[in-house]
N, C-alpha and C positions, 0 to 999 in steps of 0.2 A: 520693293519688298516691304516697306513699312505699311503701305496701303493694304496689301494682301493680308498681312498679319493683323492689321486693325479690323478689317472686315471679318475675318475668321473668328476673332475674339469678341466681336460685338454680341450683346445679349440677343438681339433679334435674330441674327444669323444662326447662332447656336440653337435657338429654339426651333427654327425651320429645319435645321439639320436633324435634330432629334425626331421631329414629326415625320420627316422624309423616311426615316427608318421604318415607320409603320405603314407607309403607303406602298401600293403596288407599283411596279415599273410603269413608266408612261404609257407604253404600248398596251399594257394589260388593262388599262382603264377602258379602252375602247373595245376590248374583246367581249364576246357573248358570254353569258353565264354558263355554268357547267351543264352538260347534257342531263336531261330528265332521266332519273333511274327508273327503269321499267322492268318488271318481272312478268314472264309469261309461263304458262304451264307446259306447253309442248312446242317443239321446234318450228312447226309451221307458223305459229304466231310470232316467233322471233324473226323469221324472215320477213313476214308481212309488216311487222312493226318497224324493222330497219329500212324497208323499202319506202315507207311513208315518212319516217322520222329523220332519216339520214343522219347527219352529224349532230342533230339536236337531241338525240336520245341515246341512252346506253342500256342495251337490252340484255337481260339474263334469262335463259330458258332453264327451268327446273329439270326437265327431262332432256335426254339425248335421243338421237334418232333411232338408236337400237334398243331403247327401253320401252317397256309396255306401259301405256298410260293407265290401264285398268288395275295393274298390280303394283304400281309405283309406291314406294314408301319414302317420304321426305327425309332429307339428310340435314345435319346441323348447319351446313352451309346455306341451305334453303331458308332457314330461319333468319340468318343474317341478311340474305338478299331481300326477303320480304320486309324486314324491319327497315331497310334503307329505301325502299321503293316508294314512288309517288303513285304509280299505276300498277295494277295487276290485271293482265289480260287472260281470260279463260274461254274455253268453248262453252262450258255449261252442260245442261241436259243430263247430268249424272255421269259425264265422262270422267271428270276428275273428282272422284268421291272424297279424296283426301285433302282437297284444297281448302275447304271451309274451316276445318280445324287448324290448318296452317295459318290462315289469315287471322283467326281468332287468337291464336297463340302469339304470333309475331307481328301482325299488322298494326301500324300506328293509326292515330286518329285521322291523319291526312291521307291515308291510303284509299284509293278509289279502285274498286273491282269492276271491270268492264266485261260483260258477257257478250261475246261476239256472235252468238247464234241467234240473237233476237231478230225476228223478222224473216228468218229463213223458212222456206216451205219444207216441212219435215217429211221424212219417209218412215213409215212404220214397217218393221220387219214382218214379212209374211210368215204365217205358220206353215210348217211343212205338212205333207199329206199324211201325217200320223199324229200321235198324241203330244209330242214334244213341241214347245213353243219357245220363243226368245223375246225378251223385253230388255233391250240394251239401256234405254233411258226412260224416264217417266213419260215423255211426250213423243218419242221417236228415236230413230237411230242418230247418234251424235257425230258420226264421221262426216260432217257436212262439208269439210274443206276439200273432199275428193271430187266435188263438182265445182269447176271454176266459176260458175254463175253465183254460187254461194260465197265464194271468196270475195267477189265484188261487194257483197253486203257486209262481210266482215271488215273489209277495208274502210267502209263508211263509218263503222263504229270506232275503229282505231283512229281514223283521221279526226273525228269529232272529239274524241277524248284528248288527243294531243293539242288540239286547238283550245279546248277549255282550260287545260293546264298551262299552256304556253301560247297565248294569243298573239304574241309578237312575231311568231313565225308561221302565221296562218297561211300566207301565200305559198311558202315553201311546202307545207304539208299538202295543200291542195294540188299544187303542181306535181309533186311526187306521186300522189295517188293517181292523177290523171295519166301520167306517163306509164305507170305500172299497169293500169287498166288497158292501155293500148297494147302493151306486150302480152298481157294475159289473153286478150282477144285474138291476137295473132297465133299464139300457141294453140288455143282452143280450136281455131279454124283449121290449122294444120293437122291436128289430131282427128278432127271430125272427117276430114277428107281421107285420112289414112284408114279409118275404120269402115268407111262406106264400102270398101271392096271385100269385106269378110264374108265368106259363104256360110260359116258356122260361128255363132257368137256365144255358145253355151260353155259354162265352166262350173266346177264345184269350188266353193269358197271355203277357206280354212275357218274363218270366223266372220261375223257380219260387219266387215269394214267397207264393203264395196258397193252397196246399193246406189249411192249417189253417183259414183263413177260409171256404174253400169247403165243407169238411167240416162246420163248425159251423152254417153258414147255408144248407146244401143247394144251393150253386152247383155247376156241373159244368165242370171245366176240360177243354176238348175238344182242346187242343194247346198247345204252348209254343214261342215263337220261339227264345229263348236256352236251350238245353238245359244249358249249362255256363257258369258265370260266367267272364268274361274271354276267351271265345272267340266268334268270329263263326259264325253258322249257315251251313251250306253252301247252295249254290244249289239242290241237290236237296231239302234240308229245306224251304226257303222255297217251292219249287214244290209240295211235298207239302202244305204248309199252305194254299196258295192253292186247290188242287184240293179239299181237304177242306172249306174254308169254302164254296166254291161248291156242292159236291155236297150238303152237309148243311145248307146255308142258315143258317150261323152268322152272327149279326148284330153281335157285339161283340168288339172286341179291347181288352184291359185293358193299358194301359201304366203306367209309373211316372215321376214327376217326376224321380227320381234318375238316370234312364237316357235315352239318346238316343232321340228319337222317330222316327228315320229309318225303321227297319224296320216298326214298327206302321203308320206312314203309307203305306209301300209296300204292305202287305197291304190296307189300306183302299182305296187307289186301284185295286188289281187286282180287288177283290171287292165294293166298295161297302159293306163293313162299317163300323161306327161305332167310332172310337177314344175310349175314356174314360180319362182320366189320373187315377190314384189315387196315394196315397203309402203306403209301408210304414213310414214314420217320422213321429212327431209333429213338427209344424213344417214339413213338406215343402211344404205348400200353405196358403194363407190359410184360417183357420178350423179348423186341425188342430193347435193348439198343445199340447193334452193328448192322452193316450192315448184317453180316452173320446170326445173331439172327433174324433180320427182314425178311430176305429172306426165311429162314426156316419156320418161323411162317406163313407168307403169303401163301406160297405154300401148307403147310400141312393143314392149316385151310380151304383153298379153296378146296383142294382135299377131305378132310373129309366131307365138306358140300355137295359136288357133289355126293359122295358115299352114304351118309346118305339119300339123297332125291331121289336117283335113284329107 
């Protein structure tokens, strides 16, 4: 008893005890540092970032799957998320017109903005066969993620950004990317085989979200309701589409859950075409929580609608 009391009361032991109060538990010393705080503009980037980053990243998406990226208005919570972030991932190309002011307002000096569309082969929206045209972005249509080949490029940008911020987990990031690319390739091949059997591939699009998906899976966009985001189509344009659908016997109108269904339903009533509601964002509809889920859902739903109405 005397020995224990003596040791406890010794000056050296007392100092060590005080210092121990400021040290983390022994196990915590060997633990990895906190996950990298990452902010992304849209849900598809959240899924891709989490696939590559795994437990080494903590990802916040500013938009939800049911929200419209063109008309989105940042919330106070977005300011907080951007202020804390090390990385911000965007598509670019004018898709997120609101993000630059958000970064300027809330972004710290250490925040790095990564534009994931760099290096993607862009598609320009074709002008319809009358006076109205559509220019979604400065250099092309920004909905690049709807082609899985473009997602492979986006993954490269994401992986490189993570490695530069956190080089200690380089092997993990590279392995995660490689594993996801294998899954992506399998889903793409599955869907290509499914669409090869379609006798009619034509549809009317609600707005210009689908040219990349159409190109990859050999669908044909025969016309578009909203030629420019944020503006209503003219009565002349709607009548042009109605006459085109009737004359060419187009059976399917593709709408999106993020948009009002009023005009697609109007065209359907006037022409007896079938409206199929898809989502350009993961999480927009039940069963589309991940990018691969969304891609599979959109292609299979569209293929099924084209077959049913043929």
